[in-house]
C-alpha positions as CSV (number, residue, x, y, z in Angstrom):
1,G,-15.9,26.9,1.2
2,G,-15.3,24.0,3.4
3,E,-16.3,20.4,3.4
4,L,-20.0,19.6,3.5
5,W,-19.3,15.9,4.0
6,Y,-16.4,14.0,5.4
7,Y,-14.6,11.9,2.8
8,A,-11.8,9.3,2.5
9,A,-9.6,7.6,0.0
10,V,-8.6,3.9,0.0
11,G,-6.2,1.7,-2.0
12,V,-8.9,-0.3,-3.7
13,W,-11.0,2.5,-5.1
14,R,-11.6,2.4,-8.9
15,Y,-12.8,5.0,-11.3
16,G,-16.5,4.8,-11.8
17,Q,-17.1,3.0,-8.5
18,K,-20.1,4.2,-6.5
19,P,-19.2,6.1,-3.3
20,Y,-20.0,4.3,-0.1
21,R,-19.9,5.1,3.6
22,I,-17.7,3.7,6.3
23,R,-17.5,4.4,10.0
24,V,-13.9,5.1,11.2
25,C,-13.2,4.9,14.9
26,R,-10.0,5.5,16.9
27,A,-8.4,2.1,17.8
28,D,-7.7,3.5,21.3
29,D,-11.1,5.1,21.9
30,A,-14.1,3.6,20.3
31,T,-16.3,6.6,21.2
32,R,-14.3,8.8,18.8
33,C,-15.8,8.0,15.4
34,V,-16.7,9.7,12.2
35,V,-18.7,8.5,9.2
36,V,-17.0,9.3,5.8
37,W,-17.8,8.8,2.2
38,V,-15.2,6.7,0.4
39,R,-14.9,8.3,-3.0
40,D,-11.3,8.3,-4.1
41,Y,-8.1,6.3,-4.7
42,C,-5.1,6.5,-2.4
43,A,-1.9,5.3,-4.0
44,R,0.0,5.3,-0.8
45,C,-2.7,3.3,0.9
46,A,-2.5,0.7,-1.8
47,K,1.3,0.4,-1.2
48,D,0.7,0.0,2.5
49,L,-1.7,-3.0,2.0
50,V,-0.2,-6.4,2.6
51,R,-3.4,-8.2,1.5
52,T,-6.9,-7.2,0.3
53,W,-8.4,-4.2,1.9
54,T,-10.9,-5.0,4.6
55,P,-12.4,-3.3,7.7
56,K,-9.3,-4.7,9.5
57,S,-7.0,-2.7,7.2
58,R,-5.7,0.5,8.6
59,A,-4.5,2.1,5.4
60,I,-7.0,4.9,4.7
61,D,-6.6,8.6,3.9
62,L,-9.1,10.8,5.6
63,S,-10.0,14.4,4.6
64,P,-8.5,17.0,6.9
65,K,-11.9,17.7,8.7
66,A,-12.6,14.0,9.1
67,F,-9.2,13.4,10.6
68,A,-9.5,16.5,12.9
69,S,-12.7,15.0,14.3
70,L,-10.6,12.1,15.6
71,A,-7.3,13.7,16.5
72,G,-5.3,16.9,15.9
73,L,-4.0,17.3,12.4
74,G,-0.4,17.5,13.7
75,R,-0.6,13.8,14.8
76,G,-0.5,12.7,11.1
77,V,-1.1,9.0,11.6
78,L,-3.7,7.3,13.7
79,A,-4.6,3.7,14.3
80,V,-8.3,3.2,13.5
81,K,-11.0,0.6,13.1
82,I,-13.2,0.6,10.0
83,R,-16.8,-0.6,9.5
84,L,-19.1,-0.4,6.5
85,V,-22.2,1.7,7.0
86,P,-24.9,-0.3,5.1
87,S,-27.5,1.4,3.0
88,S,-30.7,-0.5,2.1
89,S,-30.7,1.2,-1.4
90,D,-27.0,0.6,-2.1
91,S,-26.4,-2.1,-4.7
92,L,-22.7,-1.9,-3.9
93,L,-23.3,-4.2,-0.9
94,T,-23.6,-7.1,-3.3
95,R,-20.0,-6.5,-4.5
96,L,-18.3,-6.0,-1.2
97,P,-16.3,-8.7,0.6
98,R,-18.4,-11.0,2.7
99,D,-16.9,-9.8,6.1
100,W,-18.1,-6.3,5.3
101,K,-21.8,-7.2,5.3
């Protein structure tokens, strides 16, 4: 077993939504980054949101291997910066907030 891809969950995911990729970097070290597939809903992340989820939001739940690429699992919580990874064949881009494009 084991993960073939890194993945994440966010508070705005909805059933049936097409997965999309984002780049997650440590806020204190922009060279420590990982690209993950957003493919699930995170209820706790939704509760943490004060306003609509954007790349400036920091409420995201990373898979264990994705998180371990950024910091030790014992750390638990990490401040990050998030950016959409565009795909030319991804029709989802037309539905994303303007500041993601």
